[in-house]
N, CA, C and O atoms as a GROMACS GRO file, in nm:
protein
  400
    1MET      N    1  12.459  24.384  22.338
    1MET     CA    2  12.283  24.434  22.319
    1MET      C    3  12.268  24.533  22.350
    1MET      O    4  12.149  24.554  22.372
    2GLY      N    5  12.342  24.632  22.369
    2GLY     CA    6  12.323  24.755  22.454
    2GLY      C    7  12.237  24.864  22.285
    2GLY      O    8  12.211  24.816  22.175
    3GLY      N    9  12.222  24.966  22.316
    3GLY     CA   10  12.199  25.050  22.247
    3GLY      C   11  12.063  25.037  22.205
    3GLY      O   12  11.976  24.998  22.283
    4ILE      N   13  12.041  25.069  22.083
    4ILE     CA   14  11.917  25.033  22.015
    4ILE      C   15  11.826  24.877  22.026
    4ILE      O   16  11.705  24.855  22.024
    5CYS      N   17  11.940  24.789  22.038
    5CYS     CA   18  11.884  24.646  22.046
    5CYS      C   19  11.817  24.611  22.192
    5CYS      O   20  11.753  24.514  22.231
    6GLY      N   21  11.858  24.728  22.253
    6GLY     CA   22  11.794  24.710  22.424
    6GLY      C   23  11.666  24.755  22.421
    6GLY      O   24  11.606  24.740  22.528
    7PHE      N   25  11.592  24.816  22.311
    7PHE     CA   26  11.452  24.891  22.313
    7PHE      C   27  11.389  24.753  22.213
    7PHE      O   28  11.269  24.728  22.222
    8GLY      N   29  11.446  24.698  22.153
    8GLY     CA   30  11.368  24.597  22.098
    8GLY      C   31  11.381  24.604  21.936
    8GLY      O   32  11.299  24.547  21.863
    9ILE      N   33  11.485  24.676  21.889
    9ILE     CA   34  11.519  24.705  21.751
    9ILE      C   35  11.636  24.675  21.703
    9ILE      O   36  11.721  24.760  21.728
   10CYS      N   37  11.680  24.559  21.625
   10CYS     CA   38  11.810  24.530  21.608
   10CYS      C   39  11.854  24.656  21.503
   10CYS      O   40  11.761  24.710  21.444
   11PRO      N   41  11.993  24.707  21.474
   11PRO     CA   42  12.044  24.779  21.401
   11PRO      C   43  11.968  24.740  21.267
   11PRO      O   44  11.876  24.822  21.263
   12VAL      N   45  11.960  24.680  21.182
   12VAL     CA   46  11.932  24.603  21.072
   12VAL      C   47  11.785  24.713  21.029
   12VAL      O   48  11.772  24.795  20.938
   13ALA      N   49  11.680  24.666  21.149
   13ALA     CA   50  11.550  24.687  21.136
   13ALA      C   51  11.581  24.889  21.142
   13ALA      O   52  11.556  24.973  21.055
   14ALA      N   53  11.640  24.907  21.274
   14ALA     CA   54  11.647  25.049  21.260
   14ALA      C   55  11.689  25.134  21.137
   14ALA      O   56  11.639  25.244  21.114
   15ASP      N   57  11.809  25.062  21.040
   15ASP     CA   58  11.859  25.110  20.995
   15ASP      C   59  11.754  25.146  20.848
   15ASP      O   60  11.747  25.250  20.783
   16ALA      N   61  11.686  25.023  20.832
   16ALA     CA   62  11.574  25.040  20.712
   16ALA      C   63  11.445  25.099  20.773
   16ALA      O   64  11.341  25.070  20.714
   17ALA      N   65  11.436  25.175  20.878
   17ALA     CA   66  11.330  25.212  20.925
   17ALA      C   67  11.347  25.390  20.881
   17ALA      O   68  11.255  25.468  20.858
   18TYR      N   69  11.469  25.414  20.880
   18TYR     CA   70  11.519  25.531  20.844
   18TYR      C   71  11.565  25.570  20.687
   18TYR      O   72  11.603  25.684  20.657
   19HIS      N   73  11.558  25.474  20.606
   19HIS     CA   74  11.576  25.430  20.488
   19HIS      C   75  11.471  25.377  20.376
   19HIS      O   76  11.461  25.266  20.323
   20PRO      N   77  11.404  25.483  20.361
   20PRO     CA   78  11.296  25.471  20.279
   20PRO      C   79  11.350  25.378  20.132
   20PRO      O   80  11.468  25.377  20.098
   21ALA      N   81  11.241  25.302  20.057
   21ALA     CA   82  11.293  25.275  19.941
   21ALA      C   83  11.286  25.379  19.840
   21ALA      O   84  11.222  25.483  19.854
   22PRO      N   85  11.372  25.340  19.708
   22PRO     CA   86  11.379  25.409  19.650
   22PRO      C   87  11.247  25.455  19.550
   22PRO      O   88  11.230  25.569  19.506
   23GLY      N   89  11.178  25.366  19.531
   23GLY     CA   90  11.041  25.390  19.469
   23GLY      C   91  10.939  25.502  19.528
   23GLY      O   92  10.849  25.556  19.464
   24HIS      N   93  10.974  25.525  19.667
   24HIS     CA   94  10.853  25.586  19.730
   24HIS      C   95  10.876  25.735  19.675
   24HIS      O   96  10.783  25.812  19.652
   25GLN      N   97  11.008  25.764  19.656
   25GLN     CA   98  10.991  25.919  19.628
   25GLN      C   99  10.964  25.926  19.482
   25GLN      O  100  10.911  26.033  19.456
   26ARG      N  101  10.983  25.842  19.365
   26ARG     CA  102  10.932  25.854  19.240
   26ARG      C  103  10.758  25.869  19.256
   26ARG      O  104  10.691  25.950  19.192
   27ILE      N  105  10.707  25.782  19.346
   27ILE     CA  106  10.543  25.786  19.353
   27ILE      C  107  10.458  25.883  19.424
   27ILE      O  108  10.338  25.906  19.412
   28LEU      N  109  10.575  25.949  19.524
   28LEU     CA  110  10.524  26.063  19.603
   28LEU      C  111  10.419  26.173  19.528
   28LEU      O  112  10.299  26.190  19.551
   29PRO      N  113  10.487  26.230  19.448
   29PRO     CA  114  10.387  26.336  19.329
   29PRO      C  115  10.271  26.269  19.277
   29PRO      O  116  10.165  26.331  19.286
   30ALA      N  117  10.270  26.183  19.238
   30ALA     CA  118  10.140  26.124  19.206
   30ALA      C  119  10.060  26.107  19.311
   30ALA      O  120   9.943  26.147  19.305
   31LEU      N  121  10.119  26.036  19.440
   31LEU     CA  122  10.009  26.003  19.538
   31LEU      C  123   9.961  26.119  19.598
   31LEU      O  124   9.840  26.123  19.623
   32ALA      N  125  10.048  26.238  19.632
   32ALA     CA  126   9.995  26.353  19.674
   32ALA      C  127   9.905  26.425  19.583
   32ALA      O  128   9.809  26.486  19.629
   33GLY      N  129   9.928  26.422  19.464
   33GLY     CA  130   9.779  26.483  19.359
   33GLY      C  131   9.657  26.387  19.389
   33GLY      O  132   9.548  26.426  19.346
   34GLN      N  133   9.660  26.297  19.440
   34GLN     CA  134   9.564  26.186  19.456
   34GLN      C  135   9.485  26.214  19.572
   34GLN      O  136   9.364  26.204  19.592
   35PHE      N  137   9.607  26.261  19.663
   35PHE     CA  138   9.555  26.302  19.832
   35PHE      C  139   9.487  26.442  19.809
   35PHE      O  140   9.376  26.455  19.860
   36ILE      N  141   9.535  26.540  19.744
   36ILE     CA  142   9.461  26.670  19.721
   36ILE      C  143   9.352  26.671  19.651
   36ILE      O  144   9.286  26.774  19.660
   37SER      N  145   9.302  26.563  19.562
   37SER     CA  146   9.194  26.528  19.460
   37SER      C  147   9.088  26.475  19.536
   37SER      O  148   8.973  26.500  19.500
   38VAL      N  149   9.116  26.389  19.659
   38VAL     CA  150   9.017  26.330  19.761
   38VAL      C  151   8.958  26.443  19.811
   38VAL      O  152   8.838  26.470  19.815
   39ILE      N  153   9.079  26.523  19.860
   39ILE     CA  154   9.053  26.633  19.957
   39ILE      C  155   8.923  26.737  19.855
   39ILE      O  156   8.812  26.768  19.897
   40LYS      N  157   8.973  26.767  19.737
   40LYS     CA  158   8.851  26.806  19.666
   40LYS      C  159   8.704  26.771  19.645
   40LYS      O  160   8.601  26.837  19.657
   41ASP      N  161   8.734  26.636  19.607
   41ASP     CA  162   8.594  26.564  19.542
   41ASP      C  163   8.497  26.519  19.648
   41ASP      O  164   8.375  26.502  19.638
   42SER      N  165   8.600  26.498  19.783
   42SER     CA  166   8.492  26.423  19.929
   42SER      C  167   8.488  26.485  20.004
   42SER      O  168   8.464  26.601  19.970
   43SER      N  169   8.500  26.467  20.112
   43SER     CA  170   8.465  26.535  20.249
   43SER      C  171   8.566  26.512  20.331
   43SER      O  172   8.645  26.422  20.303
   44ILE      N  173   8.582  26.587  20.445
   44ILE     CA  174   8.722  26.571  20.533
   44ILE      C  175   8.597  26.591  20.644
   44ILE      O  176   8.512  26.680  20.656
   45VAL      N  177   8.626  26.462  20.722
   45VAL     CA  178   8.657  26.420  20.843
   45VAL      C  179   8.432  26.455  20.846
   45VAL      O  180   8.348  26.500  20.923
   46SER      N  181   8.438  26.406  20.730
   46SER     CA  182   8.286  26.416  20.687
   46SER      C  183   8.200  26.548  20.722
   46SER      O  184   8.076  26.552  20.719
   47VAL      N  185   8.281  26.652  20.752
   47VAL     CA  186   8.230  26.754  20.761
   47VAL      C  187   8.265  26.901  20.666
   47VAL      O  188   8.191  26.999  20.672
   48ILE      N  189   8.352  26.898  20.604
   48ILE     CA  190   8.436  26.959  20.504
   48ILE      C  191   8.407  26.916  20.346
   48ILE      O  192   8.445  26.808  20.301
   49SER      N  193   8.379  26.953  20.315
   49SER     CA  194   8.383  26.935  20.173
   49SER      C  195   8.416  27.049  20.053
   49SER      O  196   8.377  27.158  20.096
   50ILE      N  197   8.471  27.062  19.924
   50ILE     CA  198   8.456  27.160  19.855
   50ILE      C  199   8.304  27.236  19.806
   50ILE      O  200   8.258  27.348  19.783
   51GLN      N  201   8.268  27.112  19.806
   51GLN     CA  202   8.120  27.133  19.710
   51GLN      C  203   8.027  27.199  19.840
   51GLN      O  204   7.938  27.284  19.844
   52GLU      N  205   8.092  27.119  19.936
   52GLU     CA  206   7.961  27.199  20.091
   52GLU      C  207   8.024  27.335  20.079
   52GLU      O  208   7.948  27.429  20.054
   53LEU      N  209   8.123  27.354  20.090
   53LEU     CA  210   8.173  27.492  20.146
   53LEU      C  211   8.119  27.575  19.985
   53LEU      O  212   8.090  27.693  20.005
   54THR      N  213   8.106  27.537  19.864
   54THR     CA  214   8.045  27.610  19.780
   54THR      C  215   7.918  27.644  19.824
   54THR      O  216   7.887  27.762  19.843
   55PHE      N  217   7.827  27.531  19.846
   55PHE     CA  218   7.676  27.538  19.870
   55PHE      C  219   7.682  27.638  19.953
   55PHE      O  220   7.611  27.732  19.921
   56GLN      N  221   7.751  27.653  20.064
   56GLN     CA  222   7.691  27.718  20.220
   56GLN      C  223   7.754  27.858  20.176
   56GLN      O  224   7.696  27.958  20.218
   57GLY      N  225   7.869  27.876  20.095
   57GLY     CA  226   7.876  28.003  20.049
   57GLY      C  227   7.762  28.083  19.975
   57GLY      O  228   7.740  28.203  19.991
   58MET      N  229   7.687  27.989  19.883
   58MET     CA  230   7.617  28.069  19.805
   58MET      C  231   7.464  28.076  19.886
   58MET      O  232   7.372  28.145  19.841
   59GLU      N  233   7.456  28.019  19.975
   59GLU     CA  234   7.337  28.003  20.055
   59GLU      C  235   7.361  28.147  20.171
   59GLU      O  236   7.275  28.220  20.218
   60LEU      N  237   7.488  28.150  20.188
   60LEU     CA  238   7.519  28.266  20.315
   60LEU      C  239   7.512  28.422  20.184
   60LEU      O  240   7.455  28.526  20.218
   61VAL      N  241   7.556  28.410  20.089
   61VAL     CA  242   7.571  28.507  19.964
   61VAL      C  243   7.386  28.557  19.957
   61VAL      O  244   7.337  28.670  19.964
   62ALA      N  245   7.316  28.414  19.941
   62ALA     CA  246   7.173  28.480  19.906
   62ALA      C  247   7.083  28.560  20.014
   62ALA      O  248   6.996  28.645  20.001
   63SER      N  249   7.140  28.497  20.124
   63SER     CA  250   7.039  28.560  20.255
   63SER      C  251   7.136  28.685  20.302
   63SER      O  252   7.080  28.758  20.385
   64THR      N  253   7.250  28.718  20.271
   64THR     CA  254   7.364  28.846  20.343
   64THR      C  255   7.385  28.927  20.231
   64THR      O  256   7.419  29.042  20.258
   65TYR      N  257   7.372  28.895  20.098
   65TYR     CA  258   7.446  28.980  20.009
   65TYR      C  259   7.580  29.032  20.000
   65TYR      O  260   7.611  29.115  19.915
   66LEU      N  261   7.676  28.976  20.105
   66LEU     CA  262   7.802  28.975  20.097
   66LEU      C  263   7.843  28.889  20.016
   66LEU      O  264   7.848  28.776  20.066
   67ALA      N  265   7.876  28.897  19.904
   67ALA     CA  266   7.914  28.803  19.785
   67ALA      C  267   8.106  28.833  19.789
   67ALA      O  268   8.190  28.744  19.776
   68PHE      N  269   8.124  28.935  19.804
   68PHE     CA  270   8.268  28.955  19.787
   68PHE      C  271   8.383  28.902  19.922
   68PHE      O  272   8.502  28.871  19.920
   69GLU      N  273   8.272  28.910  20.041
   69GLU     CA  274   8.342  28.864  20.162
   69GLU      C  275   8.360  28.739  20.174
   69GLU      O  276   8.464  28.680  20.204
   70ILE      N  277   8.252  28.695  20.149
   70ILE     CA  278   8.225  28.514  20.168
   70ILE      C  279   8.284  28.447  20.060
   70ILE      O  280   8.316  28.329  20.075
   71TRP      N  281   8.308  28.512  19.936
   71TRP     CA  282   8.400  28.432  19.854
   71TRP      C  283   8.528  28.408  19.896
   71TRP      O  284   8.589  28.302  19.910
   72ILE      N  285   8.565  28.542  19.917
   72ILE     CA  286   8.692  28.564  19.990
   72ILE      C  287   8.715  28.446  20.097
   72ILE      O  288   8.810  28.369  20.108
   73THR      N  289   8.623  28.456  20.157
   73THR     CA  290   8.628  28.302  20.290
   73THR      C  291   8.672  28.188  20.226
   73THR      O  292   8.784  28.138  20.235
   74VAL      N  293   8.549  28.140  20.142
   74VAL     CA  294   8.590  28.014  20.067
   74VAL      C  295   8.689  27.997  20.018
   74VAL      O  296   8.747  27.888  20.026
   75THR      N  297   8.735  28.098  19.954
   75THR     CA  298   8.865  28.089  19.904
   75THR      C  299   8.978  28.075  19.973
   75THR      O  300   9.067  28.001  19.933
   76VAL      N  301   8.988  28.149  20.090
   76VAL     CA  302   9.078  28.136  20.191
   76VAL      C  303   9.086  27.980  20.222
   76VAL      O  304   9.187  27.913  20.201
   77LEU      N  305   8.949  27.923  20.285
   77LEU     CA  306   8.929  27.808  20.362
   77LEU      C  307   8.968  27.701  20.255
   77LEU      O  308   9.018  27.602  20.307
   78TYR      N  309   8.958  27.696  20.136
   78TYR     CA  310   8.987  27.604  20.021
   78TYR      C  311   9.151  27.609  19.993
   78TYR      O  312   9.214  27.510  19.955
   79LEU      N  313   9.212  27.741  20.018
   79LEU     CA  314   9.370  27.737  20.027
   79LEU      C  315   9.446  27.684  20.144
   79LEU      O  316   9.553  27.624  20.136
   80VAL      N  317   9.381  27.710  20.254
   80VAL     CA  318   9.443  27.614  20.337
   80VAL      C  319   9.422  27.495  20.354
   80VAL      O  320   9.504  27.426  20.415
   81LEU      N  321   9.312  27.444  20.305
   81LEU     CA  322   9.300  27.300  20.277
   81LEU      C  323   9.391  27.219  20.160
   81LEU      O  324   9.432  27.103  20.154
   82THR      N  325   9.400  27.310  20.090
   82THR     CA  326   9.528  27.197  19.999
   82THR      C  327   9.648  27.262  19.994
   82THR      O  328   9.730  27.176  19.962
   83LEU      N  329   9.706  27.372  20.010
   83LEU     CA  330   9.839  27.411  20.053
   83LEU      C  331   9.884  27.382  20.157
   83LEU      O  332  10.007  27.389  20.168
   84SER      N  333   9.771  27.322  20.319
   84SER     CA  334   9.885  27.270  20.381
   84SER      C  335   9.923  27.121  20.372
   84SER      O  336  10.022  27.067  20.421
   85CYS      N  337   9.801  27.051  20.282
   85CYS     CA  338   9.857  26.918  20.207
   85CYS      C  339   9.977  26.957  20.155
   85CYS      O  340  10.084  26.953  20.216
   86SER      N  341   9.959  26.998  20.035
   86SER     CA  342  10.061  27.019  19.974
   86SER      C  343  10.198  27.034  20.044
   86SER      O  344  10.295  26.965  20.014
   87LEU      N  345  10.200  27.154  20.165
   87LEU     CA  346  10.317  27.182  20.217
   87LEU      C  347  10.376  27.032  20.299
   87LEU      O  348  10.492  26.993  20.287
   88ILE      N  349  10.295  26.979  20.362
   88ILE     CA  350  10.325  26.858  20.407
   88ILE      C  351  10.402  26.740  20.324
   88ILE      O  352  10.503  26.681  20.364
   89VAL      N  353  10.335  26.716  20.202
   89VAL     CA  354  10.417  26.679  20.141
   89VAL      C  355  10.522  26.719  20.077
   89VAL      O  356  10.604  26.634  20.042
   90GLU      N  357  10.544  26.854  20.048
   90GLU     CA  358  10.690  26.830  20.022
   90GLU      C  359  10.788  26.865  20.140
   90GLU      O  360  10.908  26.878  20.116
   91ARG      N  361  10.745  26.877  20.248
   91ARG     CA  362  10.825  26.837  20.341
   91ARG      C  363  10.894  26.717  20.344
   91ARG      O  364  11.016  26.704  20.358
   92PHE      N  365  10.782  26.598  20.326
   92PHE     CA  366  10.814  26.495  20.329
   92PHE      C  367  10.906  26.420  20.216
   92PHE      O  368  10.990  26.332  20.235
   93GLU      N  369  10.868  26.476  20.102
   93GLU     CA  370  10.991  26.491  19.995
   93GLU      C  371  11.102  26.485  20.034
   93GLU      O  372  11.169  26.382  20.025
   94LEU      N  373  11.165  26.649  20.111
   94LEU     CA  374  11.253  26.676  20.111
   94LEU      C  375  11.373  26.578  20.219
   94LEU      O  376  11.493  26.550  20.216
   95HIS      N  377  11.237  26.544  20.321
   95HIS     CA  378  11.293  26.447  20.427
   95HIS      C  379  11.360  26.322  20.339
   95HIS      O  380  11.475  26.279  20.349
   96LEU      N  381  11.248  26.275  20.245
   96LEU     CA  382  11.337  26.179  20.123
   96LEU      C  383  11.452  26.133  20.080
   96LEU      O  384  11.518  26.029  20.073
   97ARG      N  385  11.457  26.308  20.040
   97ARG     CA  386  11.587  26.345  19.945
   97ARG      C  387  11.687  26.332  20.031
   97ARG      O  388  11.772  26.251  19.995
   98ARG      N  389  11.707  26.383  20.130
   98ARG     CA  390  11.800  26.413  20.271
   98ARG      C  391  11.855  26.277  20.307
   98ARG      O  392  11.976  26.256  20.312
   99ASN      N  393  11.737  26.159  20.339
   99ASN     CA  394  11.805  26.014  20.333
   99ASN      C  395  11.833  25.937  20.254
   99ASN      O  396  11.857  25.819  20.282
  100ARG      N  397  11.836  25.988  20.131
  100ARG     CA  398  11.877  25.851  20.043
  100ARG      C  399  12.041  25.846  20.050
  100ARG      O  400  12.102  25.755  19.994
   0.00000   0.00000   0.00000
């Protein structure tokens, strides 16, 4: 009764924890697309949304007349949000492929 069972996880449960179902790999791209779409269409942490970011960018352009600097900053923030989510999903897909 040593090893992993000593911690309350039997070998069968431990094996299932590291080998996800085959369907997970098939639904992951669609799920990632939906997740990124939610980021684009709604708010993250009730503070940042693409619509709010764009609105604030327009407000700053109107008050400071620094159009290029502000829109480049808005673009970088948008790319950081979406690319970070895409990279996380890609790493998870690689993890699932290795555990096949």
